[in-house]
C-alpha positions in Angstrom: 16.8 -23.7 6.2 17.2 -20.5 8.2 13.7 -19.3 7.1 12.2 -22.7 8.0 13.6 -22.4 11.5 12.3 -18.9 11.9 8.9 -20.0 10.7 8.8 -22.9 13.0 9.7 -20.7 16.0 7.1 -18.2 15.0 4.5 -20.9 14.8 5.4 -22.1 18.2 5.2 -18.6 19.6 1.8 -18.2 18.0 0.5 -21.3 19.6 1.8 -20.2 23.0 0.4 -16.7 22.5 -3.0 -18.1 21.6 -3.1 -20.1 24.8 -1.9 -17.2 26.9 -4.1 -14.5 25.3 -7.1 -13.5 27.3 -10.4 -12.2 26.0 -9.5 -8.6 26.8 -10.3 -7.5 23.3 -13.3 -8.3 21.2 -13.8 -8.8 17.5 -11.9 -6.5 15.2 -12.2 -6.2 11.4 -9.1 -5.0 9.4 -8.6 -4.4 5.7 -6.3 -6.4 3.5 -5.8 -3.9 0.7 -4.9 -5.5 -2.6 -1.3 -4.5 -2.8 1.7 -6.0 -1.2 2.9 -3.5 1.4 -0.7 -3.1 2.8 -1.1 -6.9 3.0 2.2 -7.2 5.0 0.9 -4.5 7.4 -2.3 -6.4 7.8 -0.5 -9.7 8.5 1.8 -8.2 11.0 -1.0 -6.2 12.7 -3.3 -9.2 12.9 -0.7 -11.3 14.6 0.1 -8.6 17.2 -3.5 -7.9 17.9 -4.4 -11.6 18.3 -1.4 -12.8 20.2 -0.6 -9.6 22.2 -4.0 -8.1 22.8 -6.4 -11.1 22.7 -8.4 -9.7 19.8 -10.4 -11.9 17.4 -9.4 -10.4 14.0 -11.4 -10.7 10.8 -9.4 -9.8 7.6 -11.6 -8.0 5.0 -10.2 -8.1 1.5 -10.7 -4.6 0.0 -9.3 -1.6 -1.7 -9.2 2.1 -0.8 -12.5 3.5 -2.2 -14.8 0.5 -1.3 -13.3 0.4 2.2 -13.8 4.1 2.9 -17.3 3.9 1.4 -18.2 0.9 3.6 -16.8 2.7 6.7 -18.8 5.8 5.9 -22.1 3.9 5.4 -21.8 1.0 7.9 -19.0 1.9 10.3 -16.9 -1.1 9.2 -14.3 -2.3 8.7 -12.8 -1.1 12.0 -9.2 -0.5 10.7 -7.9 0.6 7.3 -4.2 -0.3 7.4 -2.7 1.6 4.5 -4.5 4.7 3.2 -2.7 6.9 0.7 -4.5 10.0 2.1 -3.3 12.6 -0.5 -4.9 10.5 -3.3 -8.2 9.8 -1.6 -10.6 12.8 -1.7 -13.1 11.3 0.7 -10.5 10.8 3.4 -10.5 14.4 4.8 -14.3 14.8 4.8 -14.6 11.6 6.8 -12.1 12.9 9.3 -14.0 16.1 9.6 -17.3 14.3 10.1 -15.8 12.3 12.9 -16.5 8.9 11.3 -12.8 8.3 10.8 -9.8 8.7 13.1 -6.3 9.0 11.8 -4.1 6.8 14.0 -0.6 7.2 12.6 1.8 7.2 9.6 2.1 3.6 8.7 4.9 4.5 6.2 7.0 6.9 8.4 8.8 8.6 5.4 5.7 8.6 3.1 5.1 7.1 -0.2 5.9 7.8 -3.8 3.5 7.6 -6.7 4.5 8.4 -10.3 4.5 7.4 -14.0 7.6 5.4 -15.0 9.6 3.8 -17.7 12.3 1.2 -17.2 15.8 2.6 -16.8 17.1 0.7 -19.9 14.4 2.4 -22.0 15.4 5.8 -20.6 19.0 5.1 -21.4 18.4 4.2 -25.0 15.6 6.7 -25.6 16.1 9.7 -23.1 13.3 11.6 -24.8 10.8 9.1 -23.4 11.3 10.5 -19.9 8.9 13.4 -20.8 5.2 13.2 -21.9 6.0 15.1 -25.0 8.6 12.5 -26.0 6.2 9.7 -25.4 3.5 11.4 -27.5 5.9 11.9 -30.3 6.5 8.1 -30.5 3.9 6.1 -28.5 5.0 2.8 -30.0 8.4 3.3 -28.3 6.7 2.6 -25.0 4.6 -0.2 -26.4 1.6 1.9 -27.2 0.2 1.2 -23.7 -0.2 2.9 -20.4 -0.2 0.2 -17.6 -2.6 1.4 -15.0 -3.7 0.3 -11.5 -6.8 -1.8 -10.9 -10.4 -0.5 -10.6 -11.3 0.6 -7.1 -7.9 2.0 -6.3 -7.6 5.8 -5.8 -5.0 6.0 -8.5 -7.5 4.5 -11.0 -9.6 7.7 -10.9 -6.6 10.1 -10.7 -4.7 8.5 -13.6 -7.8 8.3 -15.7 -8.6 12.0 -15.2 -4.9 12.9 -16.0 -5.1 10.9 -19.2 -8.4 12.6 -20.1 -6.7 16.0 -19.5 -3.8 14.8 -21.7 -6.3 13.8 -24.4 -4.9 10.4 -25.2 -7.8 9.3 -27.3 -6.6 8.7 -30.8 -3.0 9.4 -29.8 -1.7 5.9 -30.3 -1.5 5.3 -26.5 -4.0 3.0 -24.9 -4.9 2.8 -21.2 -4.6 -0.8 -20.1 -6.0 -1.4 -16.6 -4.7 -4.4 -14.7 -7.0 -6.6 -12.8 -4.8 -6.7 -9.7 -1.6 -5.3 -8.1 0.0 -8.6 -8.8 -0.5 -8.5 -12.5 0.7 -4.9 -12.7 3.9 -6.0 -10.8 4.3 -8.9 -13.1 4.1 -6.7 -16.2 7.2 -4.8 -15.0 9.1 -8.0 -14.3 8.2 -9.4 -17.7 9.3 -6.3 -19.5 12.6 -6.4 -17.7 13.1 -10.0 -18.6 12.7 -9.2 -22.3 14.1 -5.6 -22.2 10.7 -4.7 -23.7 8.9 -1.3 -23.7 6.8 -0.4 -20.7 5.1 2.7 -19.5 2.7 3.1 -16.6 1.9 3.9 -13.0 3.6 2.4 -9.9 4.5 3.4 -6.4 7.0 2.9 -3.6 7.9 1.3 -1.3 7.7 -1.8 -3.3 9.9 -4.8 -4.1 9.5 -4.1 -7.8 11.0 -0.6 -7.7 13.8 -1.9 -5.5 14.6 -4.8 -7.8 13.9 -3.2 -11.2 15.3 0.4 -11.7 12.6 2.7 -13.1 12.8 6.3 -14.2 10.0 8.9 -13.6 8.3 10.4 -16.6 7.9 14.2 -16.4 4.3 15.1 -17.0 3.5 18.3 -15.1 4.3 19.9 -11.8 2.0 19.0 -8.8 -1.0 21.3 -8.6 -3.1 20.9 -5.5 -6.4 22.0 -7.0 -6.0 19.9 -10.1 -4.9 16.9 -8.1 -7.9 17.2 -5.8 -10.3 17.4 -8.8 -8.6 14.5 -10.5 -9.4 12.4 -7.5 -13.1 12.8 -8.0 -14.7 10.4 -10.5 -17.0 13.3 -11.5 -14.3 15.9 -12.0 -15.8 18.3 -14.5 -12.5 19.8 -15.7 -9.5 17.5 -15.3 -6.1 19.1 -15.5 -2.7 17.5 -15.6 -0.9 17.2 -12.2 1.9 15.1 -10.9 1.3 13.2 -7.6 2.5 14.9 -4.4 4.7 13.1 -1.9 2.2 10.8 -0.2 1.0 10.7 3.4 0.3 7.1 4.1 -1.7 6.3 7.2 -3.5 3.8 9.3 -7.0 5.0 10.1 -9.9 3.5 12.0 -13.6 4.1 12.8 -14.4 6.3 15.7 -16.4 3.4 17.3 -13.3 1.1 17.2 -11.1 3.6 18.9 -13.6 4.1 21.7 -14.4 0.4 22.0 -10.8 -1.0 21.8 -8.4 1.8 23.0 -5.5 -0.6 23.6 -5.6 -2.1 20.2 -6.1 1.3 18.7 -3.0 2.5 20.5 -1.0 -0.4 19.0 -2.2 0.4 15.5 -1.2 4.1 16.0 2.4 2.8 16.7 2.6 0.4 13.8 5.0 2.1 11.4 7.5 1.0 8.8 10.3 3.0 7.0 10.4 2.6 3.3 13.7 0.8 3.7 12.2 -1.7 6.1 9.1 -2.4 3.9 11.2 -2.5 0.8 13.4 -5.1 2.3 10.5 -7.3 3.4 8.8 -7.0 0.0 12.0 -7.8 -1.9 12.5 -10.9 0.3 8.9 -12.0 -0.4 9.4 -11.5 -4.1 12.6 -13.4 -4.2 11.2 -16.3 -2.1 7.8 -16.4 -3.7 6.5 -16.2 -0.1 3.0 -15.5 1.2 2.1 -12.4 3.2 2.0 -14.4 6.4 5.6 -15.6 5.6 6.6 -12.0 5.0 5.2 -11.1 8.4 7.2 -13.9 9.9 10.3 -12.5 8.2 9.7 -8.9 9.5 8.8 -10.0 13.0 11.8 -12.3 13.3 14.3 -9.7 12.0 13.0 -6.4 13.4 12.3 -7.2 17.0 13.7 -3.9 18.2 11.2 -2.1 16.0 7.9 -3.8 16.8 8.8 -4.3 20.5 8.3 -0.5 20.9 4.8 -0.7 19.5 3.5 -2.9 22.4 2.1 -2.0 25.8 3.4 -3.8 28.9 0.8 -6.6 28.9 1.4 -7.4 25.2 5.1 -7.4 25.7 4.7 -10.0 28.4 2.5 -12.2 26.2 5.0 -12.0 23.3 8.1 -12.4 25.4 9.0 -15.7 23.8 9.3 -14.0 20.4 11.3 -11.1 21.9 14.1 -13.3 23.3 
């Protein structure tokens, strides 16, 4: 009932905001990356730009590599809401060329990427917390490495790491999921059955908050190796752990120049891992949509997002801030 009341109030405020919003911002294209935290960022940002800044926002479903390629070649989409910069080799060159502008850290305390097994598996088979232990008994983790979807930066990095580790013929198969949702579901299903599971995942996510996982030790982070592993044409892959991740919102230079107020808003949009984890866990438990998750965040974190707005936007969204 509480959530229904919040949603109803949010819908009313949206209607009022749409009436009050003036055409002081034009058309804006924004990515909806195909993982949960990025989709929440997009839903929250879209609402604030439309209702606070008068923008007409087009959501563009995408993932990291295609979005950056499109921006480099066409200048669109305008905004990339959650780029894991350390895992994206093309990111820094686009900044250097001036095609891309880094707006801010959308995850203020960074992100975590790693290879994991469930905590119950680590407790019963502690040797599986190392790569050597897994290779000694691949069937103990189900004979499968659960990997991220094609088009994600981690797709290329994980594949090169697995090449460097020479898994062909080892008894371990790389299984690439078709979406972030099916990768998430595979962890939940393993937990339900206390079954073997081994693969890639990241934080902040509802999954790692709800289902305790343990990192598998593969190798120390090596900057040069990691950089090469991020290149689909890496000639000599070497094993490297992921670094602590810088997670940013970036935009095209043309957008920043065309819509400086909306760009300033997007530079302020930032979530702690704890905030995002709470929203994602709520969405998972409620089987909610991303728009409903945005409602939940905006309704329960007014003191956070109020500080992102300029004076005019604050006035337009005053009904939600009461």
